N, CA, C and O atoms as CSV, one atom per row, in Angstrom:
chain,resi,resn,atom,element,x,y,z
A,1,MET,N,N,119.673,85.119,104.559
A,1,MET,CA,C,119.850,86.529,104.281
A,1,MET,C,C,119.032,87.338,105.289
A,1,MET,O,O,117.926,86.940,105.654
A,2,THR,N,N,119.566,88.450,105.729
A,2,THR,CA,C,118.861,89.278,106.700
A,2,THR,C,C,117.822,90.137,106.007
A,2,THR,O,O,117.815,90.259,104.782
A,3,ASP,N,N,116.941,90.734,106.804
A,3,ASP,CA,C,115.891,91.585,106.253
A,3,ASP,C,C,116.292,93.045,106.181
A,3,ASP,O,O,115.440,93.895,105.922
A,4,THR,N,N,117.571,93.372,106.404
A,4,THR,CA,C,118.011,94.752,106.294
A,4,THR,C,C,118.355,95.047,104.838
A,4,THR,O,O,119.040,94.269,104.174
A,5,LEU,N,N,117.876,96.158,104.370
A,5,LEU,CA,C,118.126,96.560,102.989
A,5,LEU,C,C,119.330,97.487,102.933
A,5,LEU,O,O,119.591,98.223,103.885
A,6,PRO,N,N,120.075,97.458,101.814
A,6,PRO,CA,C,121.236,98.337,101.682
A,6,PRO,C,C,120.817,99.800,101.551
A,6,PRO,O,O,119.673,100.108,101.217
A,7,ASP,N,N,121.761,100.685,101.818
A,7,ASP,CA,C,121.522,102.119,101.694
A,7,ASP,C,C,121.252,102.502,100.249
A,7,ASP,O,O,120.496,103.433,99.973
A,8,ARG,N,N,121.875,101.778,99.333
A,8,ARG,CA,C,121.721,102.095,97.909
A,8,ARG,C,C,121.559,100.800,97.123
A,8,ARG,O,O,122.260,99.821,97.379
A,9,LEU,N,N,120.633,100.795,96.165
A,9,LEU,CA,C,120.363,99.602,95.368
A,9,LEU,C,C,119.974,100.029,93.961
A,9,LEU,O,O,119.282,101.029,93.770
A,10,SER,N,N,120.432,99.250,92.972
A,10,SER,CA,C,120.146,99.549,91.569
A,10,SER,C,C,119.629,98.303,90.863
A,10,SER,O,O,119.975,97.183,91.239
A,11,THR,N,N,118.807,98.494,89.846
A,11,THR,CA,C,118.308,97.381,89.035
A,11,THR,C,C,119.182,97.138,87.805
A,11,THR,O,O,118.940,96.191,87.057
A,12,ASP,N,N,120.193,97.978,87.587
A,12,ASP,CA,C,121.086,97.856,86.435
A,12,ASP,C,C,122.220,96.873,86.755
A,12,ASP,O,O,122.998,97.121,87.676
A,13,PRO,N,N,122.329,95.760,86.013
A,13,PRO,CA,C,123.383,94.774,86.286
A,13,PRO,C,C,124.803,95.325,86.165
A,13,PRO,O,O,125.727,94.753,86.742
A,14,ALA,N,N,124.997,96.411,85.437
A,14,ALA,CA,C,126.331,96.995,85.282
A,14,ALA,C,C,126.720,97.874,86.479
A,14,ALA,O,O,127.878,98.276,86.590
A,15,SER,N,N,125.786,98.171,87.360
A,15,SER,CA,C,126.038,99.042,88.502
A,15,SER,C,C,126.710,98.273,89.643
A,15,SER,O,O,126.416,97.096,89.849
A,16,PRO,N,N,127.615,98.931,90.390
A,16,PRO,CA,C,128.204,98.265,91.561
A,16,PRO,C,C,127.195,98.075,92.696
A,16,PRO,O,O,127.480,97.351,93.650
A,17,TYR,N,N,126.033,98.704,92.612
A,17,TYR,CA,C,125.001,98.604,93.650
A,17,TYR,C,C,123.920,97.587,93.293
A,17,TYR,O,O,122.881,97.538,93.950
A,18,PHE,N,N,124.147,96.785,92.273
A,18,PHE,CA,C,123.200,95.764,91.837
A,18,PHE,C,C,123.305,94.545,92.755
A,18,PHE,O,O,124.409,94.087,93.050
A,19,ASN,N,N,122.154,94.012,93.211
A,19,ASN,CA,C,122.120,92.816,94.052
A,19,ASN,C,C,120.964,91.942,93.570
A,19,ASN,O,O,119.808,92.178,93.918
A,20,GLU,N,N,121.289,90.936,92.770
A,20,GLU,CA,C,120.263,90.114,92.139
A,20,GLU,C,C,119.425,89.337,93.154
A,20,GLU,O,O,118.206,89.246,93.007
A,21,GLU,N,N,120.060,88.781,94.173
A,21,GLU,CA,C,119.327,88.008,95.182
A,21,GLU,C,C,118.260,88.858,95.868
A,21,GLU,O,O,117.122,88.424,96.048
A,22,LEU,N,N,118.640,90.048,96.239
A,22,LEU,CA,C,117.718,90.953,96.930
A,22,LEU,C,C,116.572,91.393,96.018
A,22,LEU,O,O,115.426,91.467,96.460
A,23,LEU,N,N,116.865,91.679,94.772
A,23,LEU,CA,C,115.828,92.098,93.831
A,23,LEU,C,C,114.837,90.972,93.542
A,23,LEU,O,O,113.652,91.232,93.331
A,24,GLN,N,N,115.309,89.725,93.530
A,24,GLN,CA,C,114.409,88.596,93.315
A,24,GLN,C,C,113.458,88.405,94.495
A,24,GLN,O,O,112.337,87.933,94.309
A,25,ARG,N,N,113.883,88.761,95.691
A,25,ARG,CA,C,113.012,88.655,96.864
A,25,ARG,C,C,111.876,89.662,96.805
A,25,ARG,O,O,110.818,89.440,97.394
A,26,GLY,N,N,112.088,90.768,96.098
A,26,GLY,CA,C,111.043,91.783,95.942
A,26,GLY,C,C,111.269,92.971,96.851
A,26,GLY,O,O,111.015,92.893,98.053
A,27,VAL,N,N,111.736,94.052,96.302
A,27,VAL,CA,C,111.975,95.284,97.057
A,27,VAL,C,C,110.955,96.317,96.612
A,27,VAL,O,O,110.812,96.581,95.419
A,28,GLY,N,N,110.251,96.898,97.566
A,28,GLY,CA,C,109.300,97.964,97.287
A,28,GLY,C,C,109.876,99.294,97.749
A,28,GLY,O,O,110.686,99.334,98.675
A,29,ILE,N,N,109.468,100.371,97.116
A,29,ILE,CA,C,109.946,101.707,97.464
A,29,ILE,C,C,108.761,102.611,97.746
A,29,ILE,O,O,107.839,102.729,96.940
A,30,ARG,N,N,108.805,103.240,98.899
A,30,ARG,CA,C,107.822,104.270,99.239
A,30,ARG,C,C,108.589,105.593,99.208
A,30,ARG,O,O,109.510,105.804,99.996
A,31,PHE,N,N,108.198,106.480,98.288
A,31,PHE,CA,C,108.884,107.760,98.096
A,31,PHE,C,C,107.912,108.890,98.391
A,31,PHE,O,O,106.872,109.013,97.745
A,32,ARG,N,N,108.255,109.706,99.362
A,32,ARG,CA,C,107.386,110.804,99.817
A,32,ARG,C,C,105.992,110.292,100.191
A,32,ARG,O,O,104.990,110.972,99.969
A,33,GLY,N,N,105.944,109.089,100.761
A,33,GLY,CA,C,104.685,108.521,101.216
A,33,GLY,C,C,103.871,107.815,100.143
A,33,GLY,O,O,102.793,107.299,100.439
A,34,GLN,N,N,104.358,107.777,98.899
A,34,GLN,CA,C,103.633,107.123,97.808
A,34,GLN,C,C,104.427,105.930,97.302
A,34,GLN,O,O,105.656,105.967,97.242
A,35,GLU,N,N,103.719,104.880,96.941
A,35,GLU,CA,C,104.345,103.676,96.384
A,35,GLU,C,C,104.823,103.971,94.961
A,35,GLU,O,O,104.058,104.470,94.135
A,36,LYS,N,N,106.092,103.660,94.679
A,36,LYS,CA,C,106.653,103.850,93.335
A,36,LYS,C,C,107.009,102.493,92.747
A,36,LYS,O,O,107.645,101.673,93.410
A,37,THR,N,N,106.603,102.256,91.510
A,37,THR,CA,C,106.886,100.984,90.849
A,37,THR,C,C,107.905,101.113,89.726
A,37,THR,O,O,108.331,100.103,89.165
A,38,ASN,N,N,108.304,102.330,89.387
A,38,ASN,CA,C,109.224,102.536,88.271
A,38,ASN,C,C,110.606,103.012,88.727
A,38,ASN,O,O,111.286,103.716,87.980
A,39,VAL,N,N,111.033,102.642,89.939
A,39,VAL,CA,C,112.322,103.067,90.485
A,39,VAL,C,C,113.431,102.199,89.915
A,39,VAL,O,O,113.370,100.973,90.004
A,40,GLU,N,N,114.443,102.826,89.333
A,40,GLU,CA,C,115.604,102.128,88.786
A,40,GLU,C,C,116.727,102.042,89.810
A,40,GLU,O,O,117.485,101.072,89.811
A,41,GLU,N,N,116.847,103.044,90.685
A,41,GLU,CA,C,117.902,103.083,91.699
A,41,GLU,C,C,117.450,103.998,92.822
A,41,GLU,O,O,116.692,104.942,92.597
A,42,TYR,N,N,117.919,103.715,94.040
A,42,TYR,CA,C,117.599,104.581,95.170
A,42,TYR,C,C,118.790,104.713,96.101
A,42,TYR,O,O,119.681,103.863,96.102
A,43,CYS,N,N,118.809,105.781,96.899
A,43,CYS,CA,C,119.805,105.994,97.937
A,43,CYS,C,C,119.091,106.620,99.128
A,43,CYS,O,O,118.580,107.736,99.033
A,44,VAL,N,N,119.054,105.905,100.247
A,44,VAL,CA,C,118.335,106.369,101.426
A,44,VAL,C,C,119.071,107.521,102.100
A,44,VAL,O,O,118.446,108.523,102.450
A,45,SER,N,N,120.392,107.402,102.291
A,45,SER,CA,C,121.151,108.421,103.026
A,45,SER,C,C,121.169,109.771,102.307
A,45,SER,O,O,121.148,110.816,102.957
A,46,GLU,N,N,121.208,109.760,100.978
A,46,GLU,CA,C,121.210,111.008,100.218
A,46,GLU,C,C,119.803,111.470,99.878
A,46,GLU,O,O,119.621,112.613,99.459
A,47,GLY,N,N,118.801,110.613,100.048
A,47,GLY,CA,C,117.402,110.983,99.852
A,47,GLY,C,C,117.005,111.211,98.402
A,47,GLY,O,O,116.424,112.246,98.076
A,48,TRP,N,N,117.314,110.249,97.521
A,48,TRP,CA,C,116.904,110.373,96.123
A,48,TRP,C,C,116.555,109.022,95.524
A,48,TRP,O,O,116.971,107.972,96.013
A,49,VAL,N,N,115.777,109.081,94.450
A,49,VAL,CA,C,115.461,107.900,93.629
A,49,VAL,C,C,115.627,108.290,92.172
A,49,VAL,O,O,115.480,109.457,91.809
A,50,ARG,N,N,115.932,107.312,91.347
A,50,ARG,CA,C,115.956,107.494,89.890
A,50,ARG,C,C,114.790,106.699,89.339
A,50,ARG,O,O,114.715,105.484,89.518
A,51,VAL,N,N,113.883,107.386,88.671
A,51,VAL,CA,C,112.706,106.738,88.101
A,51,VAL,C,C,112.799,106.762,86.583
A,51,VAL,O,O,113.302,107.719,85.995
A,52,SER,N,N,112.310,105.702,85.957
A,52,SER,CA,C,112.336,105.639,84.500
A,52,SER,C,C,111.264,106.558,83.934
A,52,SER,O,O,110.203,106.747,84.529
A,53,MET,N,N,111.566,107.120,82.778
A,53,MET,CA,C,110.657,108.067,82.121
A,53,MET,C,C,109.927,107.358,80.992
A,53,MET,O,O,110.258,107.540,79.821
A,54,GLY,N,N,108.945,106.560,81.341
A,54,GLY,CA,C,108.158,105.855,80.335
A,54,GLY,C,C,108.973,104.819,79.607
A,54,GLY,O,O,109.764,104.098,80.216
A,55,LYS,N,N,108.784,104.739,78.299
A,55,LYS,CA,C,109.490,103.739,77.495
A,55,LYS,C,C,110.690,104.335,76.773
A,55,LYS,O,O,111.283,103.670,75.924
A,56,SER,N,N,111.061,105.569,77.087
A,56,SER,CA,C,112.191,106.216,76.430
A,56,SER,C,C,113.495,105.544,76.823
A,56,SER,O,O,113.703,105.203,77.987
A,57,VAL,N,N,114.379,105.356,75.837
A,57,VAL,CA,C,115.684,104.756,76.094
A,57,VAL,C,C,116.772,105.618,75.465
A,57,VAL,O,O,116.521,106.371,74.524
A,58,ASP,N,N,117.996,105.493,76.006
A,58,ASP,CA,C,119.115,106.222,75.425
A,58,ASP,C,C,119.680,105.426,74.251
A,58,ASP,O,O,119.120,104.394,73.882
A,59,ARG,N,N,120.756,105.882,73.672
A,59,ARG,CA,C,121.284,105.226,72.473
A,59,ARG,C,C,121.885,103.853,72.748
A,59,ARG,O,O,122.137,103.088,71.817
A,60,LYS,N,N,122.117,103.534,74.030
A,60,LYS,CA,C,122.639,102.214,74.393
A,60,LYS,C,C,121.530,101.261,74.852
A,60,LYS,O,O,121.807,100.136,75.267
A,61,GLY,N,N,120.279,101.715,74.777
A,61,GLY,CA,C,119.150,100.866,75.125
A,61,GLY,C,C,118.747,100.876,76.588
A,61,GLY,O,O,117.849,100.133,76.985
A,62,ARG,N,N,119.398,101.710,77.401
A,62,ARG,CA,C,119.042,101.815,78.821
A,62,ARG,C,C,117.927,102.828,78.982
A,62,ARG,O,O,117.860,103.792,78.219
A,63,PRO,N,N,117.044,102.633,79.960
A,63,PRO,CA,C,115.934,103.583,80.136
A,63,PRO,C,C,116.434,104.958,80.582
A,63,PRO,O,O,117.375,105.067,81.367
A,64,LEU,N,N,115.787,106.002,80.066
A,64,LEU,CA,C,116.092,107.352,80.517
A,64,LEU,C,C,115.510,107.514,81.913
A,64,LEU,O,O,114.397,107.061,82.181
A,65,THR,N,N,116.263,108.161,82.806
A,65,THR,CA,C,115.812,108.300,84.184
A,65,THR,C,C,115.805,109.748,84.620
A,65,THR,O,O,116.479,110.600,84.041
A,66,LEU,N,N,115.030,110.002,85.653
A,66,LEU,CA,C,114.910,111.322,86.252
A,66,LEU,C,C,115.199,111.163,87.734
A,66,LEU,O,O,114.643,110.277,88.384
A,67,LYS,N,N,116.073,112.023,88.282
A,67,LYS,CA,C,116.439,111.941,89.693
A,67,LYS,C,C,115.505,112.836,90.510
A,67,LYS,O,O,115.417,114.041,90.272
A,68,LEU,N,N,114.808,112.228,91.476
A,68,LEU,CA,C,113.894,112.952,92.358
A,68,LEU,C,C,114.421,112.899,93.778
A,68,LEU,O,O,114.935,111.865,94.203
A,69,THR,N,N,114.306,113.991,94.522
A,69,THR,CA,C,114.777,114.014,95.900
A,69,THR,C,C,113.606,114.049,96.866
A,69,THR,O,O,112.562,114.638,96.585
A,70,GLY,N,N,113.801,113.404,98.011
A,70,GLY,CA,C,112.763,113.339,99.028
A,70,GLY,C,C,113.024,112.165,99.962
A,70,GLY,O,O,114.093,111.557,99.917
A,71,THR,N,N,112.060,111.851,100.798
A,71,THR,CA,C,112.181,110.757,101.754
A,71,THR,C,C,111.999,109.415,101.042
A,71,THR,O,O,111.004,109.197,100.350
A,72,VAL,N,N,112.978,108.514,101.224
A,72,VAL,CA,C,112.965,107.199,100.585
A,72,VAL,C,C,112.827,106.133,101.662
A,72,VAL,O,O,113.595,106.123,102.624
A,73,GLU,N,N,111.845,105.224,101.509
A,73,GLU,CA,C,111.621,104.135,102.456
A,73,GLU,C,C,111.559,102.807,101.706
A,73,GLU,O,O,110.498,102.440,101.201
A,74,PRO,N,N,112.686,102.070,101.623
A,74,PRO,CA,C,112.651,100.755,100.977
A,74,PRO,C,C,112.128,99.696,101.939
A,74,PRO,O,O,112.284,99.827,103.153
A,75,TYR,N,N,111.510,98.649,101.402
A,75,TYR,CA,C,111.028,97.536,102.224
A,75,TYR,C,C,110.965,96.277,101.376
A,75,TYR,O,O,110.918,96.341,100.147
A,76,LEU,N,N,110.966,95.140,102.041
A,76,LEU,CA,C,110.814,93.862,101.345
A,76,LEU,C,C,109.333,93.609,101.172
A,76,LEU,O,O,108.579,93.672,102.143
A,77,ARG,N,N,108.907,93.327,99.972
A,77,ARG,CA,C,107.475,93.149,99.689
A,77,ARG,C,C,106.874,91.964,100.464
A,77,ARG,O,O,105.777,92.087,101.010
A,78,GLY,N,N,107.548,90.861,100.519
A,78,GLY,CA,C,107.041,89.693,101.231
A,78,GLY,C,C,106.911,89.941,102.723
A,78,GLY,O,O,105.975,89.447,103.352
A,79,ALA,N,N,107.842,90.704,103.302
A,79,ALA,CA,C,107.821,90.980,104.735
A,79,ALA,C,C,106.668,91.898,105.104
A,79,ALA,O,O,106.078,91.736,106.173
A,80,SER,N,N,106.328,92.859,104.250
A,80,SER,CA,C,105.238,93.792,104.558
A,80,SER,C,C,103.881,93.110,104.427
A,80,SER,O,O,102.942,93.464,105.140
A,81,GLU,N,N,103.764,92.126,103.516
A,81,GLU,CA,C,102.501,91.414,103.337
A,81,GLU,C,C,102.228,90.452,104.498
A,81,GLU,O,O,101.074,90.211,104.850
A,82,GLU,N,N,103.314,89.897,105.101
A,82,GLU,CA,C,103.163,88.971,106.215
A,82,GLU,C,C,102.825,89.701,107.506
A,82,GLU,O,O,102.151,89.150,108.377
A,83,ALA,N,N,103.290,90.933,107.631
A,83,ALA,CA,C,103.097,91.698,108.872
A,83,ALA,C,C,101.669,92.178,109.023
A,83,ALA,O,O,101.340,92.836,110.011
């Protein structure tokens, strides 16, 4: 597998942007220069992330999310630690 990350990635298995292999390798997100650990989905070209809002869930059991806009920088966690 290459080290290039997709433009859009989601942690929700029902999403068409879900990629289990890539998520198991460890994807980190730097949003507006800060490390984010609660990102549910991101899109680099449109410049947004969806972050979970604590432990709140909707009626179907999925986490409630908030869409934030700004500069998104995804990276592979293992690759950044080796560099």
